[in-house]
C-alpha positions as CSV (number, residue, x, y, z in Angstrom):
1,M,42.4,-22.3,58.3
2,A,39.9,-19.5,58.9
3,L,40.7,-16.6,61.2
4,D,38.5,-16.9,64.3
5,V,37.9,-13.4,65.6
6,T,34.8,-11.4,66.5
7,V,33.5,-9.1,63.8
8,P,34.7,-5.6,64.8
9,D,32.6,-2.4,64.3
10,P,32.5,-1.1,60.8
11,P,34.9,1.7,60.0
12,S,33.5,5.3,60.2
13,L,34.2,6.5,56.7
14,S,36.6,9.5,56.3
15,G,36.1,12.6,54.3
16,P,36.8,13.3,50.7
17,Q,40.3,12.6,49.3
18,P,41.7,13.0,45.8
19,R,40.5,10.2,43.5
20,D,44.1,9.3,42.7
21,D,44.6,8.2,46.3
22,Y,42.0,5.3,46.0
23,D,42.6,1.7,45.2
24,G,40.2,-0.3,43.1
25,I,39.4,2.4,40.4
26,D,41.2,4.2,37.7
27,A,41.2,8.0,37.9
28,P,38.9,9.5,35.3
29,E,40.2,12.1,32.8
30,E,37.7,14.7,34.1
31,E,36.7,15.1,37.8
32,P,33.0,14.4,38.2
33,E,30.9,16.1,40.9
34,D,32.4,15.2,44.3
35,D,29.7,12.9,45.7
36,Y,31.2,9.9,47.5
37,R,27.9,9.0,49.3
38,R,29.8,7.9,52.4
39,E,26.8,8.4,54.7
40,E,24.6,5.9,52.7
41,I,27.5,3.4,52.4
42,A,28.1,3.7,56.2
43,E,24.4,2.8,56.8
44,V,24.6,-0.2,54.5
45,L,27.8,-1.3,56.2
46,A,26.2,-1.0,59.6
47,D,23.1,-2.9,58.3
48,G,25.1,-6.0,57.7
49,A,27.4,-5.5,54.7
50,W,30.5,-5.0,56.9
51,A,29.8,-8.2,59.0
52,D,29.1,-10.3,55.9
53,G,32.2,-9.1,54.0
54,F,34.4,-9.4,57.1
55,E,33.2,-12.9,57.8
56,E,33.8,-13.9,54.2
57,W,37.3,-12.4,54.4
58,T,38.1,-14.4,57.6
59,T,37.4,-17.7,55.8
60,Q,40.0,-16.9,53.2
61,T,42.7,-14.9,54.9
62,G,46.0,-16.4,55.9
63,L,46.5,-14.0,58.8
64,T,47.0,-15.5,62.3
65,E,45.3,-14.0,65.3
66,T,48.6,-12.5,66.4
67,E,48.9,-10.7,63.0
68,F,45.2,-9.6,63.3
69,D,46.0,-8.2,66.8
70,V,48.7,-6.0,65.1
71,I,45.9,-4.6,62.8
72,R,43.7,-3.9,65.9
73,E,46.6,-2.4,67.9
74,H,47.4,0.1,65.2
75,G,43.8,1.0,64.5
76,L,44.0,0.0,60.8
77,L,40.4,-1.2,60.5
78,A,39.2,2.3,61.3
79,G,41.3,3.5,58.4
80,L,39.4,1.5,55.8
81,D,37.4,3.8,53.6
82,F,34.6,2.9,51.3
83,Y,33.0,5.4,48.8
84,W,30.8,5.6,45.8
85,D,32.6,6.7,42.6
86,P,30.1,8.2,40.2
87,A,32.6,8.2,37.4
88,S,33.0,4.5,37.3
89,G,29.6,3.6,38.9
90,E,31.2,1.4,41.4
91,V,32.0,1.2,45.1
92,G,35.7,1.7,45.7
93,Y,37.8,1.4,48.8
94,R,41.1,2.6,50.2
95,A,43.0,0.3,52.5
96,P,45.5,1.7,55.1
97,T,49.0,0.3,55.5
98,L,51.2,-0.2,58.5
99,S,53.2,2.9,59.5
100,A,57.0,2.8,59.3
101,A,57.2,2.4,63.1
102,A,54.8,-0.5,63.1
103,R,56.6,-2.1,60.2
104,G,59.9,-1.8,62.0
105,A,58.5,-3.6,65.1
106,I,57.6,-6.8,63.2
107,D,59.0,-9.1,60.6
108,R,59.0,-7.6,57.1
109,A,57.1,-10.6,55.6
110,D,54.5,-10.3,58.2
111,A,54.1,-6.5,57.6
112,D,53.7,-7.1,53.8
113,E,51.2,-9.8,54.5
114,I,49.2,-7.5,56.8
115,D,49.1,-4.8,54.2
116,S,48.1,-7.2,51.5
117,E,45.3,-8.7,53.6
118,L,44.0,-5.2,54.5
119,D,43.7,-4.5,50.8
120,T,41.9,-7.9,50.3
121,L,39.5,-7.1,53.1
122,G,38.7,-3.8,51.4
123,R,38.1,-5.5,48.1
124,V,35.9,-8.3,49.7
125,V,33.7,-5.8,51.5
126,S,33.5,-3.6,48.4
127,E,32.3,-6.6,46.4
128,T,29.9,-7.6,49.2
129,L,28.4,-4.1,49.0
130,E,28.0,-4.2,45.3
131,N,26.9,-7.8,44.9
132,D,24.6,-8.3,47.9
133,Y,23.5,-4.9,49.3
134,L,23.5,-2.3,46.5
135,V,22.0,-4.5,43.8
136,R,21.2,-2.8,40.5
137,N,17.9,-3.6,38.9
138,E,16.8,-3.2,35.3
139,E,14.9,0.1,36.0
140,T,17.9,2.0,37.4
141,F,21.3,2.7,36.0
142,G,23.1,3.1,39.4
143,F,22.8,1.8,42.9
144,F,21.1,4.8,44.4
145,A,17.5,5.9,43.8
146,D,18.3,9.5,42.8
147,E,20.7,8.5,40.0
148,A,19.5,8.9,36.4
149,D,17.9,5.8,35.0
150,E,19.3,4.3,31.9
151,A,16.4,5.5,29.6
152,S,17.5,9.1,30.2
153,F,20.8,8.6,28.3
154,D,20.7,9.4,24.5
155,Y,22.8,6.7,23.0
156,D,22.3,8.1,19.5
157,D,24.7,10.9,20.3
158,E,27.5,8.4,20.9
159,A,27.1,6.9,17.5
160,S,27.8,10.2,15.6
């Protein structure tokens, strides 16, 4: 059964954090330039990616409205963070978890389910961004116009 709730406002994305703190990507061996492109991603979220991803998530989540109220009550949706990772060339996310105090106030299984579903929401919205809003085309290597196009890479150097 789908979760029947109104789509909340998209999260305002937080500032830079160490790459090791993020879910959804492996940390690179060398730190690339620190360019998470949060402003651009926030605009795309506001332009519909958040609503589309959230609505898709509500059709597959097992959360009840009561459990979703816990998410709202503790401000966990605002803690979702989406960012561009130039090293992997993907949109990543970081999902918050319930605090120890919040976990203590509810059943452990419910708390684990809430944490898991927040992570799933982050993944679904991240995939929505990549698949429906930040579509790559054959002329560009990345999602953003100022990224180098694929023709600028010298693949012969890799073969030696």
